[in-house]
C-alpha positions in Angstrom: 35.5 -7.5 -0.7 34.4 -10.9 0.2 31.9 -11.8 3.2 32.5 -11.0 6.9 31.1 -14.4 7.4 33.5 -15.8 5.0 36.1 -13.9 7.0 35.0 -15.4 10.0 35.4 -18.3 8.9 38.5 -18.2 7.1 40.1 -16.9 11.0 38.6 -19.4 12.5 41.1 -21.6 11.5 43.7 -20.0 12.2 42.9 -19.3 15.8 42.6 -23.0 15.7 46.0 -23.1 14.6 46.8 -20.8 17.0 47.7 -18.1 14.4 46.2 -15.7 17.2 48.7 -12.4 15.7 46.8 -13.2 11.8 43.1 -13.8 13.3 43.3 -9.9 15.2 44.8 -8.7 12.0 42.0 -10.3 10.2 38.8 -9.7 12.3 39.9 -6.0 13.2 39.6 -5.7 9.2 35.8 -7.7 9.6 34.3 -5.2 11.3 35.5 -2.8 9.4 34.2 -4.3 6.3 31.0 -4.2 8.7 31.3 -0.4 9.4 31.3 0.0 5.9 28.5 -2.0 4.7 26.0 -0.5 6.9 27.3 3.1 6.3 27.1 1.9 2.0 30.3 2.2 1.3 30.8 -1.0 0.6 30.7 -4.2 -1.6 30.0 -7.2 -0.7 31.2 -10.3 -2.8 29.1 -13.6 -2.3 32.3 -16.7 -2.1 32.2 -18.7 -5.9 31.9 -21.8 -4.1 29.0 -20.6 -2.4 27.3 -19.4 -5.2 28.3 -21.7 -8.7 24.4 -21.2 -9.7 25.0 -17.4 -10.4 26.6 -15.7 -13.9 29.6 -14.2 -12.9 28.7 -10.7 -13.7 26.0 -11.1 -10.7 28.8 -11.9 -7.7 28.7 -9.2 -6.4 25.7 -7.4 -3.3 25.4 -4.2 -0.9 22.7 -3.5 1.2 19.4 -2.7 -0.8 19.5 -6.2 -2.7 17.2 -8.9 -1.9 17.3 -11.6 -1.4 15.1 -15.0 -1.2 17.1 -15.6 3.0 17.3 -13.8 5.5 19.4 -13.8 9.0 16.9 -16.0 10.5 19.1 -18.4 8.3 21.5 -17.4 10.2 23.5 -20.8 12.8 26.7 -20.2 15.1 28.5 -22.8 16.5 32.0 -23.9 17.8 34.3 -25.2 16.0 36.8 -27.8 17.6 40.1 -28.9 16.7 39.8 -32.9 16.1 43.5 -33.3 18.0 43.3 -31.2 21.3 41.0 -30.5 23.4 38.0 -26.9 24.2 39.1 -26.2 27.5 43.3 -24.9 28.0 44.1 -25.1 31.1 46.4 -21.7 32.6 47.9 -21.9 36.2 47.6 -18.1 37.7 47.9 -16.5 40.8 45.0 -16.4 42.5 44.4 -15.6 46.9 42.0 -18.3 47.9 39.2 -16.9 50.8 35.9 -17.1 52.2 33.5 -17.2 50.7 29.8 -19.3 50.1 29.1 -21.8 47.0 25.7 -23.7 46.6 27.5 -27.6 47.6 24.0 -30.0 46.6 22.2 -30.4 43.7 25.1 -30.3 41.3 26.8 -33.1 42.8 23.4 -35.5 43.4 22.1 -34.8 39.5 25.9 -35.6 37.9 26.1 -38.9 40.8 29.6 -37.1 40.9 29.8 -38.3 45.1 27.9 -38.2 47.4 26.5 -35.1 49.1 27.4 -33.8 52.8 25.2 -31.2 52.5 21.9 -31.2 54.9 19.4 -30.1 52.1 20.1 -29.4 48.8 20.0 -25.5 49.8 22.8 -25.8 51.6 26.2 -23.7 51.7 29.4 -24.7 52.1 32.4 -22.0 53.4 35.4 -21.5 51.5 38.4 -21.6 53.4 40.7 -18.6 53.3 44.6 -19.3 52.8 47.6 -18.1 51.0 48.0 -17.5 47.1 48.2 -20.4 44.7 48.4 -21.0 41.9 45.4 -22.5 40.2 44.5 -24.2 37.8 41.7 -22.2 35.7 40.6 -23.1 31.6 40.1 -21.8 28.9 37.4 -22.6 26.4 39.0 -22.0 23.5 36.4 -22.9 20.3 36.1 -20.1 17.9 32.7 -19.7 16.5 32.0 -20.1 13.0 28.8 -18.9 11.1 27.1 -21.5 8.9 23.8 -21.7 7.2 22.5 -19.7 3.9 24.5 -16.8 5.4 26.6 -15.0 2.0 22.7 -15.1 0.5 22.6 -12.6 3.4 21.6 -9.6 2.8 23.5 -7.7 4.9 21.4 -5.2 7.3 21.3 -3.7 10.5 20.7 -7.5 12.6 22.9 -9.8 10.4 25.5 -7.2 10.9 25.2 -6.8 15.0 25.0 -10.7 14.4 28.4 -10.5 12.4 29.4 -7.6 14.4 29.1 -10.2 18.0 30.8 -13.0 16.8 33.8 -11.4 15.1 34.4 -9.7 18.5 33.8 -12.8 20.9 36.7 -14.5 18.3 38.6 -11.1 18.4 38.9 -11.2 22.6 38.9 -14.9 22.1 42.2 -14.8 20.3 43.2 -10.9 22.8 43.0 -13.9 25.3 44.8 -16.7 23.9 47.9 -14.3 23.0 48.4 -13.4 26.3 48.9 -16.8 28.2 51.5 -17.3 24.9 53.3 -14.3 27.0 52.5 -15.7 30.9 57.0 -17.2 30.4 58.6 -14.3 28.9 60.0 -11.4 30.9 59.2 -8.6 32.7 58.0 -6.1 29.4 56.9 -9.0 27.6 54.6 -9.5 31.4 53.2 -5.9 31.0 52.1 -7.1 26.8 50.4 -9.9 28.3 48.2 -7.3 30.2 47.7 -5.7 26.9 46.3 -8.3 25.2 44.2 -9.8 28.4 42.1 -6.0 29.1 41.3 -6.0 26.0 40.2 -9.7 25.1 38.1 -8.4 28.4 36.9 -5.7 27.2 36.4 -7.8 23.6 34.1 -9.9 26.0 32.2 -7.7 27.7 31.1 -5.8 24.1 29.8 -9.5 22.9 27.7 -9.7 25.8 26.2 -6.3 25.5 25.5 -7.1 21.8 23.9 -10.1 23.1 21.4 -8.5 25.1 20.2 -6.6 23.2 16.6 -6.2 23.1 17.2 -5.1 19.1 19.4 -8.3 18.1 18.1 -11.0 18.8 21.3 -13.4 18.0 19.9 -16.9 18.6 23.0 -18.9 20.0 22.5 -22.3 22.5 23.2 -22.3 25.5 27.7 -23.2 25.2 27.1 -19.3 25.0 27.6 -18.2 27.7 29.0 -20.6 29.0 32.1 -19.7 27.5 32.0 -15.8 27.9 31.7 -16.3 31.5 34.4 -19.2 31.9 36.7 -17.1 29.7 35.7 -14.2 31.6 36.6 -15.9 35.4 40.2 -17.2 33.5 41.4 -13.3 32.8 39.9 -11.5 36.4 41.6 -14.6 37.9 44.8 -12.9 36.1 44.8 -9.2 36.4 43.7 -10.0 40.4 40.0 -8.9 40.8 39.2 -11.9 42.0 35.9 -10.8 43.1 34.7 -10.9 40.0 36.4 -13.5 38.6 34.1 -15.6 41.6 31.1 -14.2 40.8 32.1 -15.9 36.8 32.3 -18.8 38.6 29.4 -18.2 40.6 26.8 -17.9 37.0 28.4 -20.8 35.4 27.5 -23.1 38.5 23.8 -21.3 38.6 23.5 -21.7 34.6 24.7 -25.8 34.7 22.3 -26.5 37.9 19.8 -24.8 35.4 20.9 -27.1 31.8 20.2 -30.0 34.1 17.3 -29.0 36.0 16.2 -28.6 32.4 17.8 -31.6 31.0 19.9 -30.0 28.8 23.0 -31.8 29.3 23.1 -33.6 26.1 23.0 -29.9 24.5 26.8 -29.2 25.5 28.2 -32.8 24.9 31.9 -32.6 25.7 32.4 -29.8 27.0 29.6 -29.8 29.7 33.0 -32.2 30.8 35.6 -29.0 30.7 32.5 -27.0 32.6 32.1 -29.2 34.9 35.1 -28.6 36.3 35.5 -25.7 36.6 33.1 -25.7 39.3 33.1 -29.3 41.3 36.6 -28.0 42.8 34.6 -24.8 43.8 31.4 -26.8 45.2 33.2 -29.4 47.4 34.7 -26.4 49.4 38.8 -27.6 47.9 39.3 -24.4 46.4 40.6 -24.4 41.8 42.3 -27.3 42.1 46.3 -26.0 42.0 48.3 -26.5 38.8 50.4 -29.6 38.6 
């Protein structure tokens, strides 16, 4: 049985290549493996390419084995395709409702356009309107595990950290699979909603792991932004526009925090994609209509 971190990284390539069904099966098995390790019923092999210095007789370990590495060596990063954007544009039917969104304080920082508010704390109301087909994005990059993960002992903390990554990627696989079913017939539309509900549940579960005080998963702020952006898209697709707007307001607050702290560069090219999600709301235009 290979190391769960290697299994996770293998499925990241499947997700980027659009092999969502295979990724769902593999990640589900990975989570089963992590449960078996915690129960003491599984032994994990260290991949040979990461363990060339060891003899073949020493290529397995269980959670009681000692190691110089620790879970502190775990690092996580999004895996982007070199040929496509990190943001997948989708179209969903959304009612534009009246709401208040902080207007300034962000456009002024990024110099996108001049503000029309009286001060930084002014609020702008979005006009109500009929149902529209709106363009919303999914952050589609899966998470990969980096660091000395193949040597780390699989204790409770490590298994929970790996569970966070596996569950997030499993949610993303279901989410992206639902997009494939958009243009199909009515029975497939029912299946699409099943995938959306499953993705929603898994995203929320991964967030709960992040918030647990017993686990300190060292992930950058972009993970929270990706999660809340994808939750917003799912809530819109399922017709729960109140929750979708709450997610976007949280994303807006996070972006303002990133700007105020001077950490924009840590988001790289992804910052533009997140800004595109919330800028129409800031300027009172509602989400941009799909082309």
